[in-house]
C-alpha positions in Angstrom: 0.0 0.0 0.0 1.2 3.5 -0.1 -0.2 6.9 1.0 -1.6 9.8 -0.8 -2.1 12.6 0.3 -5.4 14.8 -2.5 -6.9 18.1 -2.2 -10.4 18.2 -1.9 -12.6 21.0 -2.0 -15.2 21.2 1.3 -18.4 20.1 0.1 -16.8 17.9 -1.9 -14.5 15.9 1.3 -18.3 16.4 3.2 -20.3 14.3 1.1 -17.2 11.3 0.3 -17.1 11.3 4.2 -21.4 10.9 4.1 -20.4 8.2 1.8 -18.3 6.4 2.6 -20.0 5.9 6.0 -22.8 4.8 4.3 -20.9 1.3 3.0 -19.2 1.5 6.2 -16.0 2.5 4.8 -12.7 4.8 5.8 -12.8 7.5 3.8 -9.2 6.2 2.3 -10.8 2.5 1.7 -13.8 4.2 -0.2 -11.4 6.7 -3.3 -9.5 4.1 -3.7 -12.5 1.5 -4.7 -13.5 3.9 -6.2 -10.2 4.1 -8.9 -9.4 0.3 -9.0 -12.8 0.4 -10.1 -12.8 3.5 -12.8 -9.1 2.2 -13.5 -10.5 -1.3 -14.9 -13.8 0.0 -16.7 -11.0 2.4 -18.3 -9.0 -1.2 -18.8 -12.3 -3.6 -20.1 -13.5 -0.2 -22.6 -9.5 -0.4 -24.2 -9.9 -4.0 -24.2 -13.5 -4.5 -26.3 -11.9 -1.3 -28.7 -8.3 -3.0 -29.5 -11.3 -6.3 -30.2 -13.0 -4.6 -32.5 -10.3 -2.3 -34.8 -9.0 -6.0 -34.9 -11.7 -7.1 -36.9 -11.7 -6.8 -40.6 -13.5 -4.8 -42.2 -16.7 -5.9 -44.7 -17.8 -4.8 -48.1 -21.0 -2.8 -47.6 -23.8 -4.7 -50.4 -24.9 -2.8 -53.7 -25.1 0.6 -55.0 -25.6 3.2 -52.8 -28.8 4.5 -52.1 -29.9 8.6 -51.0 -31.1 8.7 -47.2 -34.9 8.9 -47.6 -36.1 12.9 -47.2 -38.0 13.9 -44.1 -41.5 13.5 -44.8 -41.1 9.9 -45.7 -39.5 9.2 -42.8 -42.0 10.6 -41.0 -45.2 9.5 -42.4 -45.9 7.3 -39.7 -50.0 7.4 -38.5 -47.9 7.4 -34.8 -46.7 10.0 -35.3 -48.8 12.4 -37.4 -51.2 14.6 -34.7 -54.6 15.0 -34.3 
């Protein structure tokens, strides 16, 4: 374990202290858990992104077609005003 000093504004410090107490944790342990979770989530996202980028590109089928007009896209009975 390493000791680290952080600086928080008064309001944030009070909120974090309350949340740590609600979970029955020390302030230090609570902040450590938050940081661990944040770093783990970032790693999972990066791995998923790298996996996606490693995939092969696929060709689009057929000739390019224009987008539908606004009136065509929104001409549905459920969207009409009564």
